Steps between C-alpha positions, in 0.01 A plus 500: 500500500367337185352712217325355196499728194327472167752486215348808336610719793787705370825469694334265750816321608705817509241670724399222737800266529666721766187448716512120494439191284327585169306256278411632155217315328288535186214736582213265420662197659535633855302264726436433864780245521753771404368721784486256792817641658509846335483823697423728205356472148578759233299485176364680196154477353527156344504331843153473646507559877220298663417352834559153359850594390603634837302300758723283727817678379739708707475809270469818702495762221409497133645790296406565140734709288200630302287807561177298478378226733231332286694175525497504880208389720563771759209397738638146501850628589348706783305194627824297502684776682742547210622848415462632144698764319490645149685762300254780415632736240810298428439492120266798470746702290553209263127461445458876448778491237336204328177697489661808351681288243173336403344843451788613278475183292124539456544862396747390236287210379178691493662813359328692780715750696466480875503876548172608658352150540327434831649207694259340745704347779300257715691451823720779637734283711867426451476445123214731419668791675816453294302476179310815585823683584679397177207515255511881446854455360330319209237773465230293670234641731455271800157430643498316833266244658566347838190456722687381813730801488213736412307376806790589730575836338444814704327745261699784654842347425703739282591363160299183564460268199178545309349150507213430261236234542556231241166582335628858445849401389413239243318724245798738509780246469669467161719238667420287804784350707446276801716488815285346768528186721252219439227497763153340501185553695443549790807728481391863521639578160496179292704507181423162353347569155512869577542552124178338379282532193342812645836657586641432155186634334541822696843564346521717186502287186856435394643513854809306598515267804810394697502245782815431695327435831304176537329310217158455666465880542380482136207287388673305217176434308406868512845609375497238228169639373620862525816427302321291237253785441774768515337688785836455665752568223804343664601325820820418675479216756773373733241293689178311413242298679617154613853555372692303384198314361400611149197722426313583179597860578873447454540538122340847512725732710754705305766401753475204738770404750507225773488707822841656462413872528679517831794282397778759505820401669447783745145392575592138564795596717280741703263212561774269630637783718155560650458126583850483644439796728162353610668171595781682685242716681293198602797312642653815648809484282702799381469528117844480341419438130525818288468400134611708207466471126767549235466795253280428202642531150392814319222497243625647171231611254504694179162675481551663165179556301275381783204708615502595871236232566700229323820612664342478844380150425850404376669625819253355748481162330880485484506528880183298564471257204124441533447448130784241477380326814143485368614347170711240683212412732255458213742253340540308825127501557438369145743215566319421824168494321634264238642267762175513700299410189715191433455383860125556517283189530200469277205720618708625793625848559868562405735452793632806673850364590667629178368852562619501862840368391530769230393769747752392764781443250455841342505680834791292633711579194392859465794737439419738779492854373643800680290796598519833319715665770765228451496526117743758355393632159718593208259657249583614149276736308241510775195724428519810714151429634613162640767614744272686751302178543795278587632671811168479694492129416830456679743430215861611550554674164871438431497673161255628243671600180328687214 
């Protein structure tokens, strides 16, 4: 058996080499000639899976180690008789932790405690459910919107989630966070530009917006206007329309990262494991790879003289360094913009190659973080109000000394 893997697939050789010959190639450089004699293709989102890529090859299954399948032409795979597999939920906890860290950082930056704020969660799937479950630990009140789930809900189900129509949720949401797939008409519940001018105008003035789902769920022009006029006071974006291409919107978010919300070591390994099991299942092989991760070093913090809100931001950003990552990405993006400007021909748009190179380089070199449950804490002088929030978030609290 021959398996072609994108180089961004974590532990690709370790996982797939026992199954046969493995070729590991740069994600964006995988072409038809590499697949002529391949039985399986394992990728992440940077590899576009099209009919042209796979036609006249011997590939029988394409497995992506990502939760989403936007990069895969699934109808084309079906027409070619090629099986498809993804890894739903593999990095859901990582994205949820990114979201909670973003909220803690915004609370610190805006000097606005989270306690009692209403968190509008659009999409109550793998990620949204975790965000809703963990949000009360930060004092937030979750409000849920998920039309597909609401349509299937039996009204008599005990303890059923209370789903709100988006038009009812928006005016109540102090914060809006998005956790939906990208779908377009004629899908029954299209999400492309779900957050439009009208949706943003319906939010209370001064609301915050977080998007760690798909960039085109938000109308970039509408969000740019809302941020410039302070109707939306702050935004955190891990995705944007047409990424990695630049957008006039990009200088405005408080925190901007290049699609790394789900890039925990655990999330990436879960994705590889899901793809490995899918390939084994397809070829009727017994899975034998059982990966494990080494213990993470403890996070040691002295929280003396910090308010509970600032202490929470310090702990969460030490485990999930969103603020550091955002600063590093802005610097890399600025370098890409400068390079693009020097390469631009007169009266021509700046080339996109420097942005794509910066995007790929940043993600390839990313120091994969560990999730909260794998991050022991040694806290000094922690505010008493902080400790009850940390256990529901999953932290193993090794010590908390007065």
